C-alpha positions, 0 to 999 in steps of 0.5 A: 284227798289223801291225808298228809299225816296218814299213809300205808305201804305193803310188801309181800305179806307185811302191811305198814301204816304211818299216822300222826296223833296229837302226841306221836308219829306212829309206824305200825306193821302187821303180818299174819296177826303179828304186830309191831310199832315204832313211835316217836314224839310228834316233834320228831326229835326223841328216841324211837320206841319199839312196841308190840302194837301202837298202844302196846308195851314198850320193848326198847328205845333206839336213836336210829331208825334202822335199829328200830326197824331191825327190832320190829322185823324180829317181832314179825319174823321177817328180814328188815329189808322186807318191811315196807316204809311209807314215804312219810315215815322215812325221816323217823329217828335222830 
């Protein structure tokens, strides 16, 4: 059985994991030991926070999902189009 609040996706050498906690929706990326995370409140209406990891330091906030993904891709040294996004995370952002 698949959890409706947990999903993964892979592309090239990037692994993405989406999960929900009691407070946040989290999309984390891992590439060759580098990590980046995009977080949003559980209600799904607040700005997106880009962090170094799910529990890492907040680096910036964005309204748009595309801008948050651009920043995450920069942290991983890949193009934004190379980031896999699980279906459950596609509606993140305002």
